All heavy atoms as TSV, in Angstrom:
chain	resi	resn	atom	element	x	y	z
A	1	MET	N	N	8.495	196.198	15.698
A	1	MET	CA	C	7.576	195.095	15.933
A	1	MET	C	C	8.366	193.921	16.536
A	1	MET	O	O	9.458	193.595	16.084
A	1	MET	CB	C	6.932	194.689	14.611
A	1	MET	CG	C	6.031	193.510	14.729
A	1	MET	SD	S	4.678	193.668	13.551
A	1	MET	CE	C	3.785	192.219	13.934
A	2	PRO	N	N	7.794	193.290	17.542
A	2	PRO	CA	C	8.481	192.150	18.159
A	2	PRO	C	C	8.607	190.978	17.183
A	2	PRO	O	O	7.815	190.840	16.255
A	2	PRO	CB	C	7.592	191.776	19.335
A	2	PRO	CG	C	6.417	192.664	19.313
A	2	PRO	CD	C	6.524	193.590	18.166
A	3	SER	N	N	9.569	190.137	17.462
A	3	SER	CA	C	9.766	188.958	16.618
A	3	SER	C	C	8.670	187.923	16.896
A	3	SER	O	O	7.959	187.992	17.902
A	3	SER	CB	C	11.136	188.336	16.887
A	3	SER	OG	O	11.144	187.731	18.168
A	4	LEU	N	N	8.558	186.970	15.999
A	4	LEU	CA	C	7.580	185.897	16.163
A	4	LEU	C	C	7.843	185.130	17.463
A	4	LEU	O	O	6.901	184.799	18.192
A	4	LEU	CB	C	7.626	184.961	14.960
A	4	LEU	CG	C	6.647	183.797	14.963
A	4	LEU	CD1	C	5.204	184.300	15.022
A	4	LEU	CD2	C	6.851	182.932	13.723
A	5	ALA	N	N	9.105	184.877	17.761
A	5	ALA	CA	C	9.453	184.160	18.996
A	5	ALA	C	C	9.024	184.952	20.233
A	5	ALA	O	O	8.509	184.374	21.194
A	5	ALA	CB	C	10.951	183.881	19.040
A	6	GLN	N	N	9.218	186.264	20.199
A	6	GLN	CA	C	8.814	187.103	21.338
A	6	GLN	C	C	7.298	187.097	21.501
A	6	GLN	O	O	6.793	187.000	22.622
A	6	GLN	CB	C	9.314	188.530	21.137
A	6	GLN	CG	C	10.804	188.683	21.284
A	6	GLN	CD	C	11.286	190.062	20.862
A	6	GLN	OE1	O	10.786	190.644	19.903
A	6	GLN	NE2	N	12.276	190.569	21.571
A	7	MET	N	N	6.575	187.198	20.391
A	7	MET	CA	C	5.111	187.192	20.475
A	7	MET	C	C	4.598	185.844	20.968
A	7	MET	O	O	3.678	185.787	21.788
A	7	MET	CB	C	4.506	187.528	19.110
A	7	MET	CG	C	4.690	188.965	18.710
A	7	MET	SD	S	3.747	189.465	17.254
A	7	MET	CE	C	4.407	188.409	15.981
A	8	THR	N	N	5.200	184.763	20.483
A	8	THR	CA	C	4.791	183.424	20.918
A	8	THR	C	C	5.079	183.235	22.408
A	8	THR	O	O	4.241	182.706	23.147
A	8	THR	CB	C	5.502	182.351	20.084
A	8	THR	OG1	O	5.192	182.566	18.707
A	8	THR	CG2	C	5.078	180.956	20.482
A	9	GLY	N	N	6.236	183.689	22.848
A	9	GLY	CA	C	6.572	183.615	24.268
A	9	GLY	C	C	5.600	184.414	25.113
A	9	GLY	O	O	5.153	183.956	26.171
A	10	SER	N	N	5.261	185.591	24.651
A	10	SER	CA	C	4.307	186.434	25.371
A	10	SER	C	C	2.945	185.763	25.451
A	10	SER	O	O	2.275	185.807	26.493
A	10	SER	CB	C	4.198	187.794	24.678
A	10	SER	OG	O	3.335	188.645	25.379
A	11	LEU	N	N	2.527	185.119	24.363
A	11	LEU	CA	C	1.245	184.414	24.375
A	11	LEU	C	C	1.249	183.277	25.385
A	11	LEU	O	O	0.280	183.092	26.122
A	11	LEU	CB	C	0.927	183.889	22.969
A	11	LEU	CG	C	-0.396	183.160	22.806
A	11	LEU	CD1	C	-1.579	184.047	23.178
A	11	LEU	CD2	C	-0.550	182.645	21.374
A	12	HIS	N	N	2.343	182.542	25.467
A	12	HIS	CA	C	2.444	181.450	26.443
A	12	HIS	C	C	2.387	181.994	27.872
A	12	HIS	O	O	1.732	181.403	28.739
A	12	HIS	CB	C	3.725	180.635	26.235
A	12	HIS	CG	C	3.691	179.766	25.034
A	12	HIS	ND1	N	2.830	178.714	24.866
A	12	HIS	CD2	C	4.420	179.811	23.892
A	12	HIS	CE1	C	3.024	178.141	23.701
A	12	HIS	NE2	N	3.990	178.790	23.076
A	13	ILE	N	N	3.048	183.111	28.110
A	13	ILE	CA	C	3.021	183.728	29.442
A	13	ILE	C	C	1.604	184.188	29.781
A	13	ILE	O	O	1.123	183.978	30.909
A	13	ILE	CB	C	4.038	184.884	29.530
A	13	ILE	CG1	C	5.456	184.323	29.480
A	13	ILE	CG2	C	3.814	185.724	30.777
A	13	ILE	CD1	C	6.533	185.368	29.278
A	14	HIS	N	N	0.938	184.817	28.814
A	14	HIS	CA	C	-0.449	185.237	29.036
A	14	HIS	C	C	-1.317	184.038	29.428
A	14	HIS	O	O	-2.069	184.095	30.404
A	14	HIS	CB	C	-1.023	185.880	27.776
A	14	HIS	CG	C	-0.715	187.324	27.611
A	14	HIS	ND1	N	0.562	187.794	27.419
A	14	HIS	CD2	C	-1.523	188.414	27.606
A	14	HIS	CE1	C	0.524	189.105	27.297
A	14	HIS	NE2	N	-0.721	189.508	27.410
A	15	ASN	N	N	-1.206	182.964	28.655
A	15	ASN	CA	C	-2.028	181.779	28.924
A	15	ASN	C	C	-1.707	181.156	30.276
A	15	ASN	O	O	-2.612	180.687	30.977
A	15	ASN	CB	C	-1.880	180.758	27.799
A	15	ASN	CG	C	-2.582	181.212	26.541
A	15	ASN	OD1	O	-3.585	181.906	26.589
A	15	ASN	ND2	N	-2.049	180.833	25.391
A	16	PHE	N	N	-0.438	181.165	30.659
A	16	PHE	CA	C	-0.040	180.642	31.966
A	16	PHE	C	C	-0.722	181.435	33.080
A	16	PHE	O	O	-1.329	180.863	33.989
A	16	PHE	CB	C	1.492	180.713	32.112
A	16	PHE	CG	C	1.982	180.376	33.483
A	16	PHE	CD1	C	2.086	179.058	33.887
A	16	PHE	CD2	C	2.341	181.376	34.376
A	16	PHE	CE1	C	2.547	178.736	35.161
A	16	PHE	CE2	C	2.798	181.067	35.651
A	16	PHE	CZ	C	2.898	179.744	36.040
A	17	TYR	N	N	-0.641	182.763	33.000
A	17	TYR	CA	C	-1.222	183.589	34.053
A	17	TYR	C	C	-2.743	183.590	34.024
A	17	TYR	O	O	-3.382	183.697	35.076
A	17	TYR	CB	C	-0.663	185.013	34.008
A	17	TYR	CG	C	0.696	185.072	34.655
A	17	TYR	CD1	C	1.839	185.254	33.898
A	17	TYR	CD2	C	0.849	184.891	36.020
A	17	TYR	CE1	C	3.095	185.263	34.479
A	17	TYR	CE2	C	2.088	184.900	36.617
A	17	TYR	CZ	C	3.214	185.090	35.842
A	17	TYR	OH	O	4.442	185.090	36.427
A	18	ILE	N	N	-3.335	183.438	32.869
A	18	ILE	CA	C	-4.791	183.309	32.797
A	18	ILE	C	C	-5.220	182.065	33.573
A	18	ILE	O	O	-6.166	182.106	34.365
A	18	ILE	CB	C	-5.276	183.252	31.334
A	18	ILE	CG1	C	-5.100	184.623	30.669
A	18	ILE	CG2	C	-6.728	182.788	31.256
A	18	ILE	CD1	C	-5.229	184.595	29.149
A	19	GLY	N	N	-4.513	180.967	33.374
A	19	GLY	CA	C	-4.813	179.738	34.110
A	19	GLY	C	C	-4.639	179.899	35.602
A	19	GLY	O	O	-5.473	179.444	36.395
A	20	LYS	N	N	-3.567	180.568	36.013
A	20	LYS	CA	C	-3.320	180.800	37.440
A	20	LYS	C	C	-4.428	181.660	38.052
A	20	LYS	O	O	-4.910	181.390	39.156
A	20	LYS	CB	C	-1.972	181.494	37.657
A	20	LYS	CG	C	-0.773	180.644	37.399
A	20	LYS	CD	C	-0.585	179.709	38.562
A	20	LYS	CE	C	0.779	179.054	38.470
A	20	LYS	NZ	N	0.988	178.128	39.561
A	21	LEU	N	N	-4.811	182.728	37.343
A	21	LEU	CA	C	-5.854	183.621	37.845
A	21	LEU	C	C	-7.190	182.901	37.967
A	21	LEU	O	O	-7.904	183.063	38.960
A	21	LEU	CB	C	-6.001	184.841	36.930
A	21	LEU	CG	C	-4.886	185.869	37.024
A	21	LEU	CD1	C	-4.967	186.834	35.839
A	21	LEU	CD2	C	-4.965	186.634	38.333
A	22	LYS	N	N	-7.530	182.096	36.982
A	22	LYS	CA	C	-8.800	181.362	37.010
A	22	LYS	C	C	-8.816	180.358	38.167
A	22	LYS	O	O	-9.830	180.216	38.855
A	22	LYS	CB	C	-9.039	180.659	35.688
A	22	LYS	CG	C	-9.246	181.596	34.533
A	22	LYS	CD	C	-10.642	181.494	34.035
A	22	LYS	CE	C	-10.810	182.455	32.871
A	22	LYS	NZ	N	-12.065	183.124	32.927
A	23	ALA	N	N	-7.701	179.679	38.397
A	23	ALA	CA	C	-7.634	178.710	39.490
A	23	ALA	C	C	-7.780	179.410	40.837
A	23	ALA	O	O	-8.514	178.938	41.719
A	23	ALA	CB	C	-6.314	177.940	39.433
A	24	LYS	N	N	-7.109	180.544	41.002
A	24	LYS	CA	C	-7.193	181.285	42.259
A	24	LYS	C	C	-8.590	181.855	42.447
A	24	LYS	O	O	-9.141	181.864	43.545
A	24	LYS	CB	C	-6.142	182.394	42.283
A	24	LYS	CG	C	-5.968	183.009	43.632
A	24	LYS	CD	C	-5.621	181.943	44.650
A	24	LYS	CE	C	-4.584	182.396	45.620
A	24	LYS	NZ	N	-4.326	181.388	46.641
A	25	GLN	N	N	-9.183	182.310	41.347
A	25	GLN	CA	C	-10.539	182.859	41.395
A	25	GLN	C	C	-11.521	181.803	41.895
A	25	GLN	O	O	-12.378	182.086	42.725
A	25	GLN	CB	C	-10.933	183.373	40.009
A	25	GLN	CG	C	-12.281	184.017	39.933
A	25	GLN	CD	C	-13.344	183.131	39.301
A	25	GLN	OE1	O	-13.044	182.121	38.673
A	25	GLN	NE2	N	-14.576	183.496	39.492
A	26	GLU	N	N	-11.371	180.578	41.427
A	26	GLU	CA	C	-12.246	179.492	41.878
A	26	GLU	C	C	-12.055	179.211	43.370
A	26	GLU	O	O	-13.023	178.947	44.078
A	26	GLU	CB	C	-11.983	178.234	41.062
A	26	GLU	CG	C	-12.475	178.321	39.635
A	26	GLU	CD	C	-12.128	177.102	38.803
A	26	GLU	OE1	O	-11.695	176.072	39.379
A	26	GLU	OE2	O	-12.279	177.176	37.573
A	27	GLN	N	N	-10.813	179.285	43.852
A	27	GLN	CA	C	-10.543	179.051	45.263
A	27	GLN	C	C	-11.178	180.122	46.145
A	27	GLN	O	O	-11.626	179.847	47.251
A	27	GLN	CB	C	-9.040	179.043	45.537
A	27	GLN	CG	C	-8.303	177.858	44.994
A	27	GLN	CD	C	-6.797	177.980	45.225
A	27	GLN	OE1	O	-6.294	179.047	45.570
A	27	GLN	NE2	N	-6.087	176.886	44.998
A	28	LEU	N	N	-11.192	181.348	45.664
A	28	LEU	CA	C	-11.662	182.473	46.469
A	28	LEU	C	C	-13.145	182.776	46.308
A	28	LEU	O	O	-13.677	183.643	47.001
A	28	LEU	CB	C	-10.869	183.737	46.111
A	28	LEU	CG	C	-9.385	183.712	46.450
A	28	LEU	CD1	C	-8.689	184.920	45.859
A	28	LEU	CD2	C	-9.189	183.662	47.948
A	29	PHE	N	N	-13.821	182.075	45.415
A	29	PHE	CA	C	-15.192	182.411	45.083
A	29	PHE	C	C	-16.100	182.470	46.314
A	29	PHE	O	O	-16.887	183.402	46.463
A	29	PHE	CB	C	-15.743	181.420	44.061
A	29	PHE	CG	C	-17.088	181.812	43.531
A	29	PHE	CD1	C	-17.207	182.852	42.621
A	29	PHE	CD2	C	-18.235	181.155	43.944
A	29	PHE	CE1	C	-18.444	183.232	42.129
A	29	PHE	CE2	C	-19.479	181.522	43.460
A	29	PHE	CZ	C	-19.584	182.568	42.555
A	30	ASP	N	N	-15.985	181.503	47.218
A	30	ASP	CA	C	-16.849	181.477	48.400
A	30	ASP	C	C	-16.361	182.394	49.509
A	30	ASP	O	O	-17.160	183.043	50.181
A	30	ASP	CB	C	-16.976	180.051	48.932
A	30	ASP	CG	C	-17.760	179.155	47.988
A	30	ASP	OD1	O	-18.677	179.664	47.310
A	30	ASP	OD2	O	-17.449	177.953	47.930
A	31	SER	N	N	-15.058	182.464	49.717
A	31	SER	CA	C	-14.525	183.228	50.846
A	31	SER	C	C	-14.395	184.724	50.568
A	31	SER	O	O	-14.540	185.534	51.485
A	31	SER	CB	C	-13.170	182.665	51.276
A	31	SER	OG	O	-12.226	182.810	50.234
A	32	ASP	N	N	-14.099	185.108	49.340
A	32	ASP	CA	C	-13.920	186.525	49.006
A	32	ASP	C	C	-14.423	186.780	47.584
A	32	ASP	O	O	-13.644	186.896	46.641
A	32	ASP	CB	C	-12.443	186.909	49.137
A	32	ASP	CG	C	-12.207	188.412	49.123
A	32	ASP	OD1	O	-13.135	189.168	48.742
A	32	ASP	OD2	O	-11.094	188.834	49.492
A	33	PRO	N	N	-15.741	186.893	47.425
A	33	PRO	CA	C	-16.308	187.020	46.081
A	33	PRO	C	C	-15.858	188.285	45.341
A	33	PRO	O	O	-15.732	188.267	44.117
A	33	PRO	CB	C	-17.815	187.018	46.304
A	33	PRO	CG	C	-18.028	187.205	47.754
A	33	PRO	CD	C	-16.764	186.831	48.452
A	34	GLU	N	N	-15.587	189.367	46.064
A	34	GLU	CA	C	-15.128	190.591	45.401
A	34	GLU	C	C	-13.751	190.396	44.774
A	34	GLU	O	O	-13.511	190.814	43.643
A	34	GLU	CB	C	-15.113	191.761	46.371
A	34	GLU	CG	C	-16.500	192.260	46.738
A	34	GLU	CD	C	-16.456	193.449	47.678
A	34	GLU	OE1	O	-15.388	194.081	47.823
A	34	GLU	OE2	O	-17.502	193.737	48.265
A	35	LEU	N	N	-12.846	189.771	45.514
A	35	LEU	CA	C	-11.516	189.499	44.975
A	35	LEU	C	C	-11.608	188.497	43.827
A	35	LEU	O	O	-10.918	188.634	42.814
A	35	LEU	CB	C	-10.574	188.987	46.063
A	35	LEU	CG	C	-9.140	188.687	45.640
A	35	LEU	CD1	C	-8.492	189.911	44.988
A	35	LEU	CD2	C	-8.329	188.220	46.835
A	36	ALA	N	N	-12.475	187.509	43.965
A	36	ALA	CA	C	-12.668	186.536	42.894
A	36	ALA	C	C	-13.147	187.227	41.622
A	36	ALA	O	O	-12.681	186.916	40.524
A	36	ALA	CB	C	-13.660	185.455	43.329
A	37	MET	N	N	-14.045	188.198	41.759
A	37	MET	CA	C	-14.539	188.920	40.594
A	37	MET	C	C	-13.428	189.764	39.974
A	37	MET	O	O	-13.303	189.835	38.753
A	37	MET	CB	C	-15.708	189.828	40.987
A	37	MET	CG	C	-16.352	190.508	39.797
A	37	MET	SD	S	-17.680	191.652	40.240
A	37	MET	CE	C	-18.840	190.545	40.984
A	38	LEU	N	N	-12.617	190.374	40.812
A	38	LEU	CA	C	-11.491	191.158	40.318
A	38	LEU	C	C	-10.528	190.272	39.524
A	38	LEU	O	O	-10.094	190.636	38.426
A	38	LEU	CB	C	-10.758	191.842	41.473
A	38	LEU	CG	C	-9.500	192.614	41.110
A	38	LEU	CD1	C	-9.847	193.803	40.221
A	38	LEU	CD2	C	-8.790	193.082	42.371
A	39	LEU	N	N	-10.200	189.114	40.067
A	39	LEU	CA	C	-9.308	188.188	39.362
A	39	LEU	C	C	-9.915	187.732	38.047
A	39	LEU	O	O	-9.212	187.595	37.044
A	39	LEU	CB	C	-8.979	186.987	40.250
A	39	LEU	CG	C	-8.158	187.275	41.500
A	39	LEU	CD1	C	-7.969	185.992	42.298
A	39	LEU	CD2	C	-6.830	187.907	41.166
A	40	ASP	N	N	-11.224	187.522	38.041
A	40	ASP	CA	C	-11.901	187.136	36.809
A	40	ASP	C	C	-11.806	188.250	35.774
A	40	ASP	O	O	-11.586	187.984	34.588
A	40	ASP	CB	C	-13.358	186.794	37.103
A	40	ASP	CG	C	-14.055	186.170	35.916
A	40	ASP	OD1	O	-13.512	185.191	35.352
A	40	ASP	OD2	O	-15.134	186.665	35.547
A	41	ASN	N	N	-11.949	189.497	36.205
A	41	ASN	CA	C	-11.836	190.639	35.290
A	41	ASN	C	C	-10.422	190.756	34.715
A	41	ASN	O	O	-10.251	191.034	33.525
A	41	ASN	CB	C	-12.226	191.939	35.988
A	41	ASN	CG	C	-13.705	192.014	36.295
A	41	ASN	OD1	O	-14.509	191.321	35.699
A	41	ASN	ND2	N	-14.061	192.856	37.245
A	42	VAL	N	N	-9.418	190.550	35.552
A	42	VAL	CA	C	-8.029	190.606	35.080
A	42	VAL	C	C	-7.779	189.485	34.075
A	42	VAL	O	O	-7.160	189.701	33.026
A	42	VAL	CB	C	-7.039	190.529	36.267
A	42	VAL	CG1	C	-5.602	190.387	35.773
A	42	VAL	CG2	C	-7.182	191.747	37.162
A	43	ALA	N	N	-8.286	188.291	34.369
A	43	ALA	CA	C	-8.132	187.165	33.442
A	43	ALA	C	C	-8.829	187.472	32.113
A	43	ALA	O	O	-8.308	187.125	31.044
A	43	ALA	CB	C	-8.691	185.888	34.056
A	44	ALA	N	N	-9.973	188.139	32.162
A	44	ALA	CA	C	-10.696	188.488	30.930
A	44	ALA	C	C	-9.886	189.466	30.080
A	44	ALA	O	O	-9.822	189.333	28.856
A	44	ALA	CB	C	-12.063	189.068	31.267
A	45	ILE	N	N	-9.268	190.440	30.729
A	45	ILE	CA	C	-8.441	191.410	29.996
A	45	ILE	C	C	-7.241	190.712	29.372
A	45	ILE	O	O	-6.907	190.951	28.203
A	45	ILE	CB	C	-8.000	192.557	30.924
A	45	ILE	CG1	C	-9.215	193.411	31.293
A	45	ILE	CG2	C	-6.920	193.420	30.272
A	45	ILE	CD1	C	-8.977	194.381	32.423
A	46	LEU	N	N	-6.580	189.843	30.148
A	46	LEU	CA	C	-5.451	189.089	29.594
A	46	LEU	C	C	-5.904	188.199	28.438
A	46	LEU	O	O	-5.178	188.046	27.449
A	46	LEU	CB	C	-4.783	188.243	30.675
A	46	LEU	CG	C	-3.861	188.969	31.636
A	46	LEU	CD1	C	-3.338	188.004	32.699
A	46	LEU	CD2	C	-2.698	189.609	30.905
A	47	SER	N	N	-7.088	187.636	28.544
A	47	SER	CA	C	-7.611	186.781	27.480
A	47	SER	C	C	-7.836	187.577	26.198
A	47	SER	O	O	-7.530	187.101	25.099
A	47	SER	CB	C	-8.927	186.128	27.912
A	47	SER	OG	O	-8.706	185.226	28.965
A	48	GLU	N	N	-8.365	188.791	26.346
A	48	GLU	CA	C	-8.564	189.643	25.176
A	48	GLU	C	C	-7.230	189.967	24.511
A	48	GLU	O	O	-7.112	189.932	23.282
A	48	GLU	CB	C	-9.262	190.939	25.573
A	48	GLU	CG	C	-10.714	190.759	25.968
A	48	GLU	CD	C	-11.341	192.029	26.505
A	48	GLU	OE1	O	-10.733	193.113	26.400
A	48	GLU	OE2	O	-12.460	191.937	27.045
A	49	HIS	N	N	-6.230	190.249	25.323
A	49	HIS	CA	C	-4.914	190.557	24.775
A	49	HIS	C	C	-4.298	189.318	24.129
A	49	HIS	O	O	-3.627	189.411	23.098
A	49	HIS	CB	C	-3.996	191.118	25.863
A	49	HIS	CG	C	-2.769	191.768	25.325
A	49	HIS	ND1	N	-1.521	191.252	25.530
A	49	HIS	CD2	C	-2.598	192.876	24.570
A	49	HIS	CE1	C	-0.629	192.020	24.920
A	49	HIS	NE2	N	-1.258	193.011	24.335
A	50	ALA	N	N	-4.549	188.152	24.702
A	50	ALA	CA	C	-4.033	186.908	24.130
A	50	ALA	C	C	-4.643	186.656	22.750
A	50	ALA	O	O	-3.954	186.175	21.848
A	50	ALA	CB	C	-4.313	185.731	25.068
A	51	VAL	N	N	-5.914	187.001	22.577
A	51	VAL	CA	C	-6.557	186.834	21.269
A	51	VAL	C	C	-5.878	187.734	20.244
A	51	VAL	O	O	-5.603	187.310	19.107
A	51	VAL	CB	C	-8.070	187.134	21.367
A	51	VAL	CG1	C	-8.702	187.256	19.989
A	51	VAL	CG2	C	-8.773	186.065	22.177
A	52	VAL	N	N	-5.588	188.971	20.632
A	52	VAL	CA	C	-4.906	189.898	19.729
A	52	VAL	C	C	-3.521	189.360	19.372
A	52	VAL	O	O	-3.112	189.383	18.203
A	52	VAL	CB	C	-4.811	191.308	20.348
A	52	VAL	CG1	C	-3.940	192.226	19.512
A	52	VAL	CG2	C	-6.200	191.907	20.520
A	53	LEU	N	N	-2.811	188.857	20.371
A	53	LEU	CA	C	-1.486	188.280	20.116
A	53	LEU	C	C	-1.578	187.093	19.159
A	53	LEU	O	O	-0.763	186.965	18.237
A	53	LEU	CB	C	-0.836	187.821	21.427
A	53	LEU	CG	C	-0.044	188.839	22.206
A	53	LEU	CD1	C	0.337	188.275	23.567
A	53	LEU	CD2	C	1.184	189.267	21.455
A	54	ALA	N	N	-2.553	186.233	19.384
A	54	ALA	CA	C	-2.714	185.061	18.515
A	54	ALA	C	C	-3.006	185.495	17.078
A	54	ALA	O	O	-2.475	184.902	16.126
A	54	ALA	CB	C	-3.826	184.160	19.047
A	55	ASP	N	N	-3.819	186.522	16.925
A	55	ASP	CA	C	-4.094	187.042	15.581
A	55	ASP	C	C	-2.831	187.606	14.937
A	55	ASP	O	O	-2.578	187.382	13.756
A	55	ASP	CB	C	-5.177	188.122	15.631
A	55	ASP	CG	C	-6.559	187.577	15.936
A	55	ASP	OD1	O	-6.752	186.338	15.837
A	55	ASP	OD2	O	-7.442	188.388	16.280
A	56	ASP	N	N	-2.058	188.356	15.728
A	56	ASP	CA	C	-0.799	188.910	15.214
A	56	ASP	C	C	0.172	187.803	14.805
A	56	ASP	O	O	0.835	187.889	13.774
A	56	ASP	CB	C	-0.145	189.827	16.251
A	56	ASP	CG	C	-0.896	191.131	16.454
A	56	ASP	OD1	O	-1.792	191.459	15.629
A	56	ASP	OD2	O	-0.590	191.829	17.455
A	57	ILE	N	N	0.237	186.751	15.619
A	57	ILE	CA	C	1.122	185.624	15.312
A	57	ILE	C	C	0.680	184.952	14.014
A	57	ILE	O	O	1.498	184.655	13.144
A	57	ILE	CB	C	1.144	184.617	16.483
A	57	ILE	CG1	C	1.887	185.230	17.676
A	57	ILE	CG2	C	1.775	183.294	16.070
A	57	ILE	CD1	C	1.728	184.451	18.968
A	58	ALA	N	N	-0.619	184.736	13.872
A	58	ALA	CA	C	-1.135	184.107	12.653
A	58	ALA	C	C	-0.818	184.959	11.424
A	58	ALA	O	O	-0.458	184.429	10.369
A	58	ALA	CB	C	-2.638	183.886	12.774
A	59	GLU	N	N	-0.916	186.270	11.577
A	59	GLU	CA	C	-0.619	187.171	10.464
A	59	GLU	C	C	0.851	187.104	10.074
A	59	GLU	O	O	1.193	187.031	8.889
A	59	GLU	CB	C	-0.991	188.598	10.859
A	59	GLU	CG	C	-0.890	189.598	9.733
A	59	GLU	CD	C	-1.368	190.977	10.152
A	59	GLU	OE1	O	-2.428	191.055	10.789
A	59	GLU	OE2	O	-0.665	191.942	9.832
A	60	VAL	N	N	1.732	187.095	11.072
A	60	VAL	CA	C	3.167	187.020	10.795
A	60	VAL	C	C	3.513	185.681	10.150
A	60	VAL	O	O	4.277	185.617	9.190
A	60	VAL	CB	C	3.996	187.236	12.086
A	60	VAL	CG1	C	5.452	186.890	11.880
A	60	VAL	CG2	C	3.847	188.678	12.578
A	61	GLU	N	N	2.925	184.604	10.655
A	61	GLU	CA	C	3.189	183.280	10.091
A	61	GLU	C	C	2.683	183.191	8.657
A	61	GLU	O	O	3.306	182.568	7.801
A	61	GLU	CB	C	2.549	182.193	10.940
A	61	GLU	CG	C	3.252	181.962	12.251
A	61	GLU	CD	C	2.565	180.949	13.143
A	61	GLU	OE1	O	1.334	180.739	12.994
A	61	GLU	OE2	O	3.243	180.380	14.011
A	62	TYR	N	N	1.559	183.829	8.360
A	62	TYR	CA	C	1.007	183.823	7.018
A	62	TYR	C	C	1.922	184.579	6.055
A	62	TYR	O	O	2.119	184.169	4.905
A	62	TYR	CB	C	-0.391	184.446	7.016
A	62	TYR	CG	C	-1.000	184.549	5.643
A	62	TYR	CD1	C	-1.525	183.419	5.023
A	62	TYR	CD2	C	-1.033	185.753	4.966
A	62	TYR	CE1	C	-2.087	183.498	3.754
A	62	TYR	CE2	C	-1.595	185.854	3.697
A	62	TYR	CZ	C	-2.130	184.721	3.101
A	62	TYR	OH	O	-2.660	184.812	1.839
A	63	GLU	N	N	2.498	185.685	6.536
A	63	GLU	CA	C	3.378	186.504	5.692
A	63	GLU	C	C	4.691	185.807	5.383
A	63	GLU	O	O	5.325	186.111	4.390
A	63	GLU	CB	C	3.636	187.854	6.350
A	63	GLU	CG	C	2.400	188.736	6.400
A	63	GLU	CD	C	2.611	190.015	7.198
A	63	GLU	OE1	O	3.692	190.197	7.804
A	63	GLU	OE2	O	1.668	190.818	7.244
A	64	GLU	N	N	5.115	184.903	6.241
A	64	GLU	CA	C	6.397	184.211	6.029
A	64	GLU	C	C	6.229	183.113	5.082
A	64	GLU	O	O	6.169	182.571	4.276
A	64	GLU	CB	C	6.946	183.666	7.349
A	64	GLU	CG	C	7.385	184.750	8.258
A	64	GLU	CD	C	7.965	184.214	9.573
A	64	GLU	OE1	O	7.804	183.023	9.873
A	64	GLU	OE2	O	8.561	184.990	10.286
């Protein structure tokens, strides 16, 4: 199992890329709606994984 620091770092990276994807998706919405939808789907998957990571982090912090 990864350390708390590794999980926290991974969560920050997820959130960074979710923000980048959402910003790019907004830029492309009018010019390339298919790509914008794809980016939105990728951001949604990363968001789901970020929720799992946050839950795992909370569990580890509770155990300590």
